N, C-alpha and C positions, 0 to 999 in steps of 0.2 A: 542080602536085602538090607538096605539102609532105612533107618527110621526117619520119617518126615517130621519137621517141626510142626507145632500146632498151627502156626500162622500159615505154613505152606499147605497143610491139610485143609484148613478153612478156605484158603485162597482157591485151591483146586475144586472144593465143593461149591464155592460161590460161582466159579466159572461154569461148572457143570449145570448148575441150577439157573444160569442165565441172569444173574444179578447184573445191574447196570455197571458199566466200566468205572464210574466214579466210586461206587461202593467197593469194588475190587481193589481199586487204587488205594482207597482209604485203609482197607484191610492190610495191604502190603506195608503201609507206613507204620502200622502198629508194631510190627516185628515182635510178636508175642514169644517169650522164651519157652523152650521145651520144658515139659514137666519131668522132674527127676524122681525116680522111685526112692522111697525111704525105708530103711530097715526098721524092725521093731525097736531096736535100741535108739536109732535116730529119732523116732517118733517120741519115745519116752524122754530122751534128752531134750528135745524141742519143747515138750510140755513142761519139763522141769525148768528149762531156761526162761520160759515166760511166766513161771511161778504160779501155776494154777493146778487145781486138782483134776482128776479124770472127769469128774462130773461137770465142773465148770468148762473144761476144754470141750467136752461133748456138747454142752449147751451152746457154746460159741460157734461150733461147727455144725450145729443142728443135726447131731446124730445121737444115738442111744449111748449112754455111758458104757454099756457092755461092748459096744463096737470099739470104743477107744481102748478098753481093756484087751480085747482080742487083737487089736493092732499091736499093742505093746507086748503082748505075749507071742506074737508072730503067728497066731492062728489064722489070721485074715490079713490081707494087704489092702490098704486103701486104694481106691481107684477113682477115675473120672473127676468129678467136681470136688470130692473130698481130698483127693491127692493134690489137686490144683490149690485148694485152700491151704493145705499144709505147706506147700511150697511158698505160697505168698506169706504166710506167717513166718516161715523160716527166713525169708529174705527181707521182709518189711516190719516184722514184729506183730504182736497180738493186737495192738491198738488199731490196726487197719480194719479190724472187724467190729470195733465198738462204735 
């Protein structure tokens, strides 16, 4: 089974929900990149690269500081919106959130 890109998943959902064709066409044009998973080390390296503490990183991501700590220890993996934000920070830098 192959994973769908986020844009394809949203496109399929939009079609199923009966969104107007113009909206579906606009969604296709977005070509939203797939979200890549990040290891505990990659998350820690990302935070260190943007030069912020766990507390500041948590505040920027709107999560609890203990959540960032658990991500960096590999106890919990970020998912959904948090993982998308981490991917955005990784590709565009921390200033995108300010």
